[in-house]
BAPA-814798 format. One record per residue (C-alpha): y negated, z negated, x; residue number from 1; residue in three letters. Coordinates in Angstrom, 2 decimals, padded with zeros to 5 digits. Example, Ala and Ser with C-alpha at 12.3 -4.5 7.8 and 13.67 -1.06 7.14 Angstrom:
// BAPA-814798
{{004.50,-007.80,012.30},1,'ALA'}
{{001.06,-007.14,013.67},2,'SER'}
END
This chain:
// BAPA-814798
{{-014.56,-001.42,-002.21},1,'UNK'}
{{-017.39,-003.38,-003.82},2,'UNK'}
{{-019.41,-000.33,-004.91},3,'UNK'}
{{-016.45,001.29,-006.68},4,'UNK'}
{{-015.45,-001.99,-008.34},5,'UNK'}
{{-018.98,-002.62,-009.66},6,'UNK'}
{{-019.30,000.96,-010.91},7,'UNK'}
{{-015.98,000.91,-012.79},8,'UNK'}
{{-016.56,-002.57,-014.17},9,'UNK'}
{{-020.05,-001.61,-015.38},10,'UNK'}
{{-018.58,001.38,-017.22},11,'UNK'}
{{-015.88,-000.78,-018.82},12,'UNK'}
{{-018.43,-003.39,-019.88},13,'UNK'}
{{-020.54,-000.73,-021.57},14,'UNK'}
{{-017.52,000.50,-023.52},15,'UNK'}
{{-016.60,-003.04,-024.61},16,'UNK'}
{{-020.18,-003.79,-025.69},17,'UNK'}
{{-020.18,-000.59,-027.73},18,'UNK'}
{{-017.12,-001.95,-029.55},19,'UNK'}
{{-019.00,-005.15,-030.43},20,'UNK'}
{{-017.87,-007.55,-027.69},21,'UNK'}
{{-020.44,-010.08,-026.47},22,'UNK'}
{{-020.60,-009.61,-022.69},23,'UNK'}
{{-024.13,-010.54,-021.58},24,'UNK'}
{{-023.66,-010.71,-017.80},25,'UNK'}
{{-023.69,-007.93,-015.22},26,'UNK'}
{{-020.65,-006.64,-013.37},27,'UNK'}
{{-021.77,-008.42,-010.19},28,'UNK'}
{{-022.06,-011.73,-012.07},29,'UNK'}
{{-018.58,-011.44,-013.54},30,'UNK'}
{{-017.09,-010.56,-010.14},31,'UNK'}
{{-018.82,-013.57,-008.57},32,'UNK'}
{{-017.40,-015.80,-011.32},33,'UNK'}
{{-013.87,-014.43,-010.86},34,'UNK'}
{{-014.23,-014.89,-007.11},35,'UNK'}
{{-015.20,-018.53,-007.55},36,'UNK'}
{{-012.35,-019.16,-010.00},37,'UNK'}
{{-009.80,-017.73,-007.56},38,'UNK'}
{{-008.84,-014.64,-009.54},39,'UNK'}
{{-010.18,-012.38,-006.78},40,'UNK'}
{{-010.39,-012.60,-003.00},41,'UNK'}
{{-012.96,-010.88,-000.80},42,'UNK'}
{{-012.65,-009.71,002.78},43,'UNK'}
{{-014.36,-007.34,005.18},44,'UNK'}
{{-011.84,-005.01,006.88},45,'UNK'}
{{-012.62,-003.91,010.46},46,'UNK'}
{{-014.61,-000.67,010.43},47,'UNK'}
{{-015.36,-000.85,006.70},48,'UNK'}
{{-018.88,-000.20,005.42},49,'UNK'}
{{-018.72,-002.75,002.60},50,'UNK'}
{{-016.78,-005.68,001.24},51,'UNK'}
{{-013.39,-005.17,-000.37},52,'UNK'}
{{-012.19,-007.11,-003.41},53,'UNK'}
{{-008.60,-007.50,-004.50},54,'UNK'}
{{-006.48,-009.71,-006.72},55,'UNK'}
{{-005.51,-013.06,-005.26},56,'UNK'}
{{-001.86,-013.90,-004.67},57,'UNK'}
{{-001.84,-016.33,-007.61},58,'UNK'}
{{-003.32,-013.67,-009.92},59,'UNK'}
{{-000.66,-011.14,-008.92},60,'UNK'}
{{002.06,-013.70,-009.61},61,'UNK'}
{{000.60,-014.48,-013.05},62,'UNK'}
{{000.42,-010.78,-013.96},63,'UNK'}
{{004.02,-010.24,-012.84},64,'UNK'}
{{005.12,-013.28,-014.88},65,'UNK'}
{{003.35,-012.05,-018.03},66,'UNK'}
{{004.76,-008.55,-017.51},67,'UNK'}
{{008.27,-009.99,-017.28},68,'UNK'}
{{007.71,-011.72,-020.64},69,'UNK'}
{{006.32,-008.57,-022.25},70,'UNK'}
{{009.11,-006.38,-020.84},71,'UNK'}
{{012.06,-008.69,-020.12},72,'UNK'}
{{015.17,-007.53,-018.28},73,'UNK'}
{{018.19,-006.64,-020.33},74,'UNK'}
{{020.64,-009.52,-020.02},75,'UNK'}
{{023.64,-009.13,-017.69},76,'UNK'}
{{023.16,-005.43,-016.94},77,'UNK'}
{{025.71,-003.57,-014.85},78,'UNK'}
{{023.08,-002.53,-012.28},79,'UNK'}
{{021.94,-006.11,-011.62},80,'UNK'}
{{025.54,-007.30,-011.26},81,'UNK'}
{{026.29,-004.38,-008.89},82,'UNK'}
{{023.32,-005.29,-006.70},83,'UNK'}
{{024.47,-008.92,-006.53},84,'UNK'}
{{028.05,-007.93,-005.69},85,'UNK'}
{{026.94,-005.46,-003.01},86,'UNK'}
{{024.63,-008.04,-001.43},87,'UNK'}
{{027.36,-010.71,-001.40},88,'UNK'}
{{029.95,-008.31,000.02},89,'UNK'}
{{027.53,-007.20,002.73},90,'UNK'}
{{026.69,-010.83,003.57},91,'UNK'}
{{030.37,-011.79,003.76},92,'UNK'}
{{031.17,-008.84,006.04},93,'UNK'}
{{028.16,-009.17,008.34},94,'UNK'}
{{028.63,-012.93,008.79},95,'UNK'}
{{032.38,-012.72,009.47},96,'UNK'}
{{033.20,-013.36,013.15},97,'UNK'}
{{036.92,-012.60,012.79},98,'UNK'}
{{037.65,-009.25,014.49},99,'UNK'}
{{040.94,-008.61,012.70},100,'UNK'}
{{039.47,-009.10,009.22},101,'UNK'}
{{036.53,-006.83,010.00},102,'UNK'}
{{038.80,-004.11,011.38},103,'UNK'}
{{041.04,-004.44,008.32},104,'UNK'}
{{038.06,-004.01,005.99},105,'UNK'}
{{036.78,-001.00,007.93},106,'UNK'}
{{040.20,000.68,007.79},107,'UNK'}
{{040.37,000.04,004.05},108,'UNK'}
{{036.89,001.52,003.69},109,'UNK'}
{{037.97,004.54,005.74},110,'UNK'}
{{040.99,005.05,003.47},111,'UNK'}
{{038.82,004.75,000.35},112,'UNK'}
{{036.33,007.31,001.68},113,'UNK'}
{{039.18,009.69,002.52},114,'UNK'}
{{040.54,009.38,-001.01},115,'UNK'}
{{037.11,010.12,-002.45},116,'UNK'}
{{036.77,013.24,-000.30},117,'UNK'}
{{040.20,014.47,-001.43},118,'UNK'}
{{039.26,013.82,-005.06},119,'UNK'}
{{036.06,015.84,-004.67},120,'UNK'}
{{038.04,018.73,-003.17},121,'UNK'}
{{040.30,018.61,-006.24},122,'UNK'}
{{037.22,018.81,-008.47},123,'UNK'}
{{037.32,015.16,-009.55},124,'UNK'}
{{033.63,014.44,-009.02},125,'UNK'}
{{032.39,011.25,-010.68},126,'UNK'}
{{028.68,011.30,-011.59},127,'UNK'}
{{026.84,008.29,-012.98},128,'UNK'}
{{026.18,008.47,-016.73},129,'UNK'}
{{022.55,009.05,-017.66},130,'UNK'}
{{022.03,005.56,-019.13},131,'UNK'}
{{023.56,003.85,-016.09},132,'UNK'}
{{021.44,005.93,-013.71},133,'UNK'}
{{018.25,005.06,-015.62},134,'UNK'}
{{019.20,001.38,-015.66},135,'UNK'}
{{019.76,001.31,-011.89},136,'UNK'}
{{016.55,003.21,-011.23},137,'UNK'}
{{014.48,000.73,-013.24},138,'UNK'}
{{016.17,-002.19,-011.49},139,'UNK'}
{{015.28,-000.68,-008.10},140,'UNK'}
{{011.67,-000.17,-009.25},141,'UNK'}
{{011.51,-003.81,-010.35},142,'UNK'}
{{012.79,-005.04,-006.97},143,'UNK'}
{{010.44,-002.79,-005.00},144,'UNK'}
{{007.49,-003.81,-007.17},145,'UNK'}
{{008.18,-007.43,-006.26},146,'UNK'}
{{007.40,-006.64,-002.63},147,'UNK'}
{{003.69,-006.51,-003.54},148,'UNK'}
{{003.63,-010.23,-004.21},149,'UNK'}
{{005.60,-010.84,-001.02},150,'UNK'}
{{002.96,-009.00,001.03},151,'UNK'}
{{000.21,-011.14,-000.49},152,'UNK'}
{{002.07,-014.38,000.23},153,'UNK'}
{{002.84,-013.45,003.84},154,'UNK'}
{{-000.79,-012.52,004.46},155,'UNK'}
{{-001.96,-015.82,002.93},156,'UNK'}
{{000.47,-017.70,005.16},157,'UNK'}
{{-000.87,-015.94,008.25},158,'UNK'}
{{-004.44,-016.79,007.26},159,'UNK'}
{{-003.49,-020.42,006.65},160,'UNK'}
{{-001.86,-020.60,010.09},161,'UNK'}
{{-005.01,-019.04,011.56},162,'UNK'}
{{-007.18,-021.79,010.06},163,'UNK'}
{{-004.81,-024.55,011.14},164,'UNK'}
{{-004.72,-023.32,014.73},165,'UNK'}
{{-008.52,-023.11,014.90},166,'UNK'}
{{-008.71,-026.69,013.63},167,'UNK'}
{{-006.29,-027.77,016.36},168,'UNK'}
{{-008.45,-026.06,018.98},169,'UNK'}
{{-011.56,-027.74,017.56},170,'UNK'}
{{-009.96,-031.19,017.61},171,'UNK'}
{{-008.45,-030.76,021.07},172,'UNK'}
{{-010.22,-032.77,023.78},173,'UNK'}
{{-008.63,-030.86,026.68},174,'UNK'}
{{-010.24,-028.38,029.06},175,'UNK'}
{{-010.29,-024.62,028.64},176,'UNK'}
{{-006.92,-024.12,030.32},177,'UNK'}
{{-005.24,-026.57,027.97},178,'UNK'}
{{-006.94,-024.91,025.00},179,'UNK'}
{{-005.71,-021.48,026.10},180,'UNK'}
{{-002.18,-022.85,026.45},181,'UNK'}
{{-002.48,-024.21,022.93},182,'UNK'}
{{-003.80,-020.84,021.77},183,'UNK'}
{{-000.91,-018.79,023.14},184,'UNK'}
{{001.56,-021.40,021.97},185,'UNK'}
{{000.02,-021.05,018.52},186,'UNK'}
{{000.39,-017.28,018.56},187,'UNK'}
{{004.05,-017.66,019.51},188,'UNK'}
{{004.38,-020.26,016.78},189,'UNK'}
{{003.11,-017.80,014.18},190,'UNK'}
{{005.42,-015.05,015.38},191,'UNK'}
{{008.36,-017.45,015.27},192,'UNK'}
{{007.42,-018.96,011.91},193,'UNK'}
{{009.47,-018.14,008.83},194,'UNK'}
{{006.77,-015.79,007.55},195,'UNK'}
{{006.40,-014.19,010.98},196,'UNK'}
{{010.12,-013.58,011.49},197,'UNK'}
{{010.54,-012.25,007.97},198,'UNK'}
{{007.64,-009.84,008.24},199,'UNK'}
{{008.58,-008.69,011.76},200,'UNK'}
{{012.09,-007.81,010.60},201,'UNK'}
{{010.71,-006.03,007.53},202,'UNK'}
{{008.14,-004.06,009.52},203,'UNK'}
{{010.72,-003.05,012.14},204,'UNK'}
{{013.03,-001.75,009.42},205,'UNK'}
{{010.24,000.07,007.57},206,'UNK'}
{{008.95,001.86,010.68},207,'UNK'}
{{012.39,002.75,012.05},208,'UNK'}
{{012.54,006.60,012.15},209,'UNK'}
{{016.16,006.75,011.04},210,'UNK'}
{{015.65,004.35,008.14},211,'UNK'}
{{012.44,006.12,007.10},212,'UNK'}
{{014.22,009.48,007.05},213,'UNK'}
{{017.07,007.98,005.01},214,'UNK'}
{{014.59,006.49,002.52},215,'UNK'}
{{012.68,009.77,002.15},216,'UNK'}
{{015.90,011.74,001.67},217,'UNK'}
{{017.15,009.29,-000.95},218,'UNK'}
{{013.83,009.37,-002.84},219,'UNK'}
{{013.75,013.17,-002.83},220,'UNK'}
{{017.32,013.21,-004.13},221,'UNK'}
{{016.61,010.76,-006.95},222,'UNK'}
{{013.39,012.50,-007.99},223,'UNK'}
{{015.25,015.82,-008.27},224,'UNK'}
{{017.76,014.44,-010.79},225,'UNK'}
{{017.43,015.33,-014.46},226,'UNK'}
{{017.50,011.73,-015.69},227,'UNK'}
{{014.23,011.00,-013.84},228,'UNK'}
{{012.42,013.02,-016.50},229,'UNK'}
{{013.20,010.24,-019.00},230,'UNK'}
{{011.38,007.63,-016.92},231,'UNK'}
{{007.84,006.67,-017.87},232,'UNK'}
{{005.01,008.37,-016.00},233,'UNK'}
{{004.14,005.07,-014.30},234,'UNK'}
{{007.73,004.69,-013.09},235,'UNK'}
{{007.90,008.24,-011.69},236,'UNK'}
{{004.55,007.78,-009.97},237,'UNK'}
{{005.80,004.50,-008.46},238,'UNK'}
{{008.86,006.22,-006.96},239,'UNK'}
{{006.75,009.11,-005.70},240,'UNK'}
{{004.37,006.77,-003.88},241,'UNK'}
{{006.91,004.14,-002.83},242,'UNK'}
{{007.03,004.94,000.89},243,'UNK'}
{{003.27,005.34,001.18},244,'UNK'}
{{002.58,002.08,-000.65},245,'UNK'}
{{005.05,000.15,001.49},246,'UNK'}
{{003.51,001.51,004.69},247,'UNK'}
{{-000.05,000.83,003.50},248,'UNK'}
{{000.61,-002.72,002.33},249,'UNK'}
{{002.85,-003.56,005.28},250,'UNK'}
{{000.31,-002.03,007.66},251,'UNK'}
{{-002.43,-004.20,006.15},252,'UNK'}
{{-000.40,-007.35,006.82},253,'UNK'}
{{000.43,-006.14,010.33},254,'UNK'}
{{-003.28,-005.52,010.96},255,'UNK'}
{{-004.08,-009.05,009.76},256,'UNK'}
{{-001.65,-010.44,012.32},257,'UNK'}
{{-003.11,-008.30,015.12},258,'UNK'}
{{-006.69,-009.14,014.13},259,'UNK'}
{{-005.77,-012.80,014.04},260,'UNK'}
{{-004.52,-012.73,017.64},261,'UNK'}
{{-007.57,-010.78,018.91},262,'UNK'}
{{-010.09,-013.03,017.14},263,'UNK'}
{{-008.49,-016.21,018.47},264,'UNK'}
{{-008.55,-014.90,022.04},265,'UNK'}
{{-012.20,-013.99,021.66},266,'UNK'}
{{-012.92,-017.38,020.07},267,'UNK'}
{{-011.65,-019.16,023.18},268,'UNK'}
{{-012.58,-016.74,025.97},269,'UNK'}
{{-016.18,-016.40,024.76},270,'UNK'}
{{-016.49,-020.22,024.83},271,'UNK'}
{{-017.56,-020.12,021.21},272,'UNK'}
{{-015.13,-022.93,020.53},273,'UNK'}
{{-017.26,-025.25,022.73},274,'UNK'}
{{-020.26,-024.83,020.44},275,'UNK'}
{{-018.15,-025.38,017.35},276,'UNK'}
{{-016.53,-028.43,018.94},277,'UNK'}
{{-019.98,-029.88,019.76},278,'UNK'}
{{-021.12,-029.46,016.15},279,'UNK'}
{{-017.90,-031.09,015.00},280,'UNK'}
{{-018.47,-034.05,017.33},281,'UNK'}
{{-022.05,-034.51,016.09},282,'UNK'}
{{-020.87,-034.55,012.50},283,'UNK'}
{{-018.24,-037.18,013.30},284,'UNK'}
{{-020.82,-039.32,015.12},285,'UNK'}
{{-023.12,-039.11,012.10},286,'UNK'}
{{-020.25,-040.16,009.83},287,'UNK'}
{{-019.39,-043.14,012.07},288,'UNK'}
{{-023.06,-044.19,012.16},289,'UNK'}
{{-023.23,-043.98,008.37},290,'UNK'}
{{-020.13,-046.16,008.04},291,'UNK'}
{{-021.65,-048.71,010.44},292,'UNK'}
{{-024.80,-049.25,008.36},293,'UNK'}
{{-023.27,-048.75,004.91},294,'UNK'}
{{-023.43,-052.51,004.21},295,'UNK'}
{{-027.04,-052.79,005.38},296,'UNK'}
{{-028.58,-049.73,003.74},297,'UNK'}
{{-027.84,-048.75,000.16},298,'UNK'}
{{-027.09,-045.15,-000.62},299,'UNK'}
{{-030.00,-045.06,-003.12},300,'UNK'}
{{-032.52,-046.69,-000.77},301,'UNK'}
{{-035.53,-044.55,000.13},302,'UNK'}
{{-035.91,-043.85,003.85},303,'UNK'}
{{-039.27,-043.59,005.59},304,'UNK'}
{{-038.40,-040.15,006.84},305,'UNK'}
{{-039.16,-036.68,005.55},306,'UNK'}
{{-037.48,-033.45,006.57},307,'UNK'}
{{-039.17,-030.16,005.87},308,'UNK'}
{{-036.70,-027.55,004.75},309,'UNK'}
{{-037.18,-023.83,004.50},310,'UNK'}
{{-035.65,-021.65,001.86},311,'UNK'}
{{-034.94,-017.98,001.58},312,'UNK'}
{{-033.34,-015.58,-000.82},313,'UNK'}
{{-029.76,-014.95,000.23},314,'UNK'}
{{-028.21,-011.56,-000.37},315,'UNK'}
{{-025.00,-009.98,000.83},316,'UNK'}
{{-025.50,-007.54,003.69},317,'UNK'}
{{-023.40,-005.04,001.74},318,'UNK'}
{{-026.35,-004.69,-000.69},319,'UNK'}
{{-028.61,-003.36,002.06},320,'UNK'}
{{-028.89,000.39,002.58},321,'UNK'}
{{-030.66,002.40,005.25},322,'UNK'}
{{-033.80,004.31,004.31},323,'UNK'}
{{-033.01,007.98,003.85},324,'UNK'}
{{-036.06,010.24,004.46},325,'UNK'}
{{-034.26,013.20,002.92},326,'UNK'}
{{-034.60,011.56,-000.50},327,'UNK'}
{{-038.37,012.15,-000.32},328,'UNK'}
{{-037.99,015.87,000.46},329,'UNK'}
{{-038.31,018.38,-002.36},330,'UNK'}
{{-034.89,019.87,-003.13},331,'UNK'}
{{-034.24,023.45,-002.10},332,'UNK'}
{{-032.87,026.15,-004.33},333,'UNK'}
{{-029.11,026.08,-004.81},334,'UNK'}
{{-027.28,028.47,-002.51},335,'UNK'}
{{-023.74,029.76,-002.79},336,'UNK'}
{{-021.61,028.38,000.04},337,'UNK'}
{{-018.65,030.03,001.68},338,'UNK'}
{{-015.46,028.43,000.29},339,'UNK'}
{{-013.59,026.31,002.81},340,'UNK'}
{{-009.86,026.75,003.47},341,'UNK'}
{{-007.54,024.06,002.13},342,'UNK'}
{{-006.09,021.93,004.95},343,'UNK'}
{{-002.57,020.51,004.79},344,'UNK'}
{{-003.76,016.89,004.99},345,'UNK'}
{{-005.73,017.24,001.77},346,'UNK'}
{{-002.69,018.93,000.23},347,'UNK'}
{{-000.55,015.87,001.05},348,'UNK'}
{{-003.11,013.64,-000.66},349,'UNK'}
{{-003.11,015.86,-003.76},350,'UNK'}
{{000.69,015.89,-003.88},351,'UNK'}
{{000.78,012.08,-003.81},352,'UNK'}
{{-001.58,011.95,-006.82},353,'UNK'}
{{000.01,014.70,-008.92},354,'UNK'}
{{003.08,015.27,-011.07},355,'UNK'}
{{004.23,018.63,-009.66},356,'UNK'}
{{007.34,020.48,-010.86},357,'UNK'}
{{008.87,021.07,-007.40},358,'UNK'}
{{012.19,022.05,-008.91},359,'UNK'}
{{010.78,025.10,-010.69},360,'UNK'}
{{008.71,026.10,-007.63},361,'UNK'}
{{011.82,025.91,-005.43},362,'UNK'}
{{013.73,028.12,-007.88},363,'UNK'}
{{010.91,030.70,-007.77},364,'UNK'}
{{010.94,030.78,-003.96},365,'UNK'}
{{014.74,031.12,-003.82},366,'UNK'}
{{014.68,033.92,-006.41},367,'UNK'}
{{012.10,035.88,-004.40},368,'UNK'}
{{013.91,035.35,-001.07},369,'UNK'}
{{017.09,036.76,-002.62},370,'UNK'}
{{015.24,040.09,-002.79},371,'UNK'}
{{013.39,040.09,000.56},372,'UNK'}
{{013.51,038.55,004.00},373,'UNK'}
{{010.26,036.61,003.81},374,'UNK'}
{{007.56,035.77,001.29},375,'UNK'}
{{004.14,034.15,001.49},376,'UNK'}
{{002.62,031.84,-001.11},377,'UNK'}
{{000.55,034.68,-002.55},378,'UNK'}
{{003.77,036.74,-002.92},379,'UNK'}
{{005.39,033.91,-004.89},380,'UNK'}
{{002.36,033.55,-007.18},381,'UNK'}
{{002.21,037.32,-007.69},382,'UNK'}
{{005.78,037.38,-009.04},383,'UNK'}
{{005.70,033.94,-010.69},384,'UNK'}
{{002.25,032.96,-012.05},385,'UNK'}
{{001.18,029.35,-011.53},386,'UNK'}
{{002.47,027.44,-014.58},387,'UNK'}
{{000.65,024.26,-013.57},388,'UNK'}
{{-002.51,025.95,-012.33},389,'UNK'}
{{-003.82,024.31,-009.18},390,'UNK'}
{{-000.81,021.97,-009.23},391,'UNK'}
{{001.54,024.91,-008.57},392,'UNK'}
{{-000.60,026.05,-005.61},393,'UNK'}
{{-000.64,022.53,-004.18},394,'UNK'}
{{003.13,022.25,-004.67},395,'UNK'}
{{003.78,025.55,-002.85},396,'UNK'}
{{001.57,024.41,000.04},397,'UNK'}
{{003.52,021.15,000.24},398,'UNK'}
{{006.86,023.02,000.29},399,'UNK'}
{{005.47,025.43,002.87},400,'UNK'}
{{004.39,022.61,005.17},401,'UNK'}
{{007.97,021.28,005.11},402,'UNK'}
{{010.13,024.40,005.04},403,'UNK'}
{{007.82,027.33,005.88},404,'UNK'}
{{006.33,028.94,008.96},405,'UNK'}
{{002.54,028.65,009.25},406,'UNK'}
{{000.69,031.62,010.78},407,'UNK'}
{{-002.78,031.68,012.32},408,'UNK'}
{{-004.25,033.75,009.48},409,'UNK'}
{{-005.34,032.86,005.95},410,'UNK'}
{{-004.84,034.50,002.56},411,'UNK'}
{{-006.37,034.42,-000.91},412,'UNK'}
{{-004.42,033.17,-003.92},413,'UNK'}
{{-005.43,033.30,-007.57},414,'UNK'}
{{-004.36,031.33,-010.63},415,'UNK'}
{{-005.44,030.64,-014.21},416,'UNK'}
{{-006.37,027.04,-015.05},417,'UNK'}
{{-005.91,025.10,-018.26},418,'UNK'}
{{-009.33,026.36,-019.42},419,'UNK'}
{{-008.07,029.99,-019.14},420,'UNK'}
{{-010.51,030.61,-016.27},421,'UNK'}
{{-009.26,032.60,-013.29},422,'UNK'}
{{-009.84,030.93,-009.94},423,'UNK'}
{{-009.03,031.73,-006.37},424,'UNK'}
{{-008.81,029.86,-003.07},425,'UNK'}
{{-008.35,030.63,000.60},426,'UNK'}
{{-005.33,028.87,002.08},427,'UNK'}
{{-003.34,028.97,005.34},428,'UNK'}
{{-000.85,031.83,005.31},429,'UNK'}
{{002.61,030.28,005.21},430,'UNK'}
{{005.85,032.27,005.10},431,'UNK'}
{{009.12,031.20,003.52},432,'UNK'}
{{012.04,032.78,005.41},433,'UNK'}
{{015.41,033.83,004.05},434,'UNK'}
{{017.12,032.28,007.08},435,'UNK'}
{{015.86,028.85,005.93},436,'UNK'}
{{016.92,029.35,002.33},437,'UNK'}
{{019.47,026.54,002.65},438,'UNK'}
{{016.65,024.01,003.14},439,'UNK'}
{{015.26,024.70,-000.35},440,'UNK'}
{{017.69,022.66,-002.42},441,'UNK'}
END
């Protein structure tokens, strides 16, 4: 959002000026310059209260290119070769129309899986070495990070198709029925375009319940491994937020496509296109008239005609704010408010932004359930004090929302923060049951 961008940029400019850098302009001026140079793009999402700025597709590509130079891939790594081999094998199998060859491969795969199961029963369990696991994890992060640029390109392609179709409607000389036919043909054209087909397939896969569950299970499994602790904080945070980021960015592109279809229908059905077409025709007539007299009247010749123009100060509507009468009222004395209970939605948001030691919390819950049939969050904290302060409480709430039973009552929990101050909060009362101990792995 514009307000947040200006605030953060103003703070950064002040810090740079304090270090001696010459930066005379305001944050708004720099943003306007970057917008004009194409480093940023600006749009107004439906329902938003202000403009939103983000990096342009070209800027994202440049940053990714520079990052690849600063942190190049290791040459010919095993993980990259494995990904290529797996992709080629999958392509060869899925594109093979010969039934006998496909059945033969499936039987061989069945035999291989059976041999692996027998080996595991005999105790011959092969686990990836730590270095190999880290290498594959970083390769996966690199591939997933590349999807960000793909989202930007697909959205730009949709917007370009939107402009082209509007131009076709403007230039069309047919009646409204013909224009509507062109409109719906254009929408089908976008859906069937390369960008449309690619994104539709991606979005269908991402929102498939079975695939989503598989992705979540795989991410939870990887994040619980010991080698993940050797990843950088940025890499762990990327894995933790992978599903949410994919859904948010994919949803934004999907919303662009839906908004595009709705706006085009409104453009035609409201007959707005007729007004735009008339303006376009007048401009073309003026151009033809100018070409007709170009040899008779010089471009620098003074005309015996004056046109009075008005001027006004232009400002973005996002800079306007409503008058708030409460700002003129004398403030009242501060009163202590009743603390509000923590809801599970806010807990999910905190979990996504935190580095919580779920492994230790799970061990604490399992240890307590070995001694009793059920335990609430306050019981767990009573026997195992919160090592991460509020983070431990948030982590227990997150585990409770997945594997616990929520009651209609609330309870108080206490913990000691990093400043050695004791705090307490009222939370929903959630029980962990011994019968569901197998879920806490």
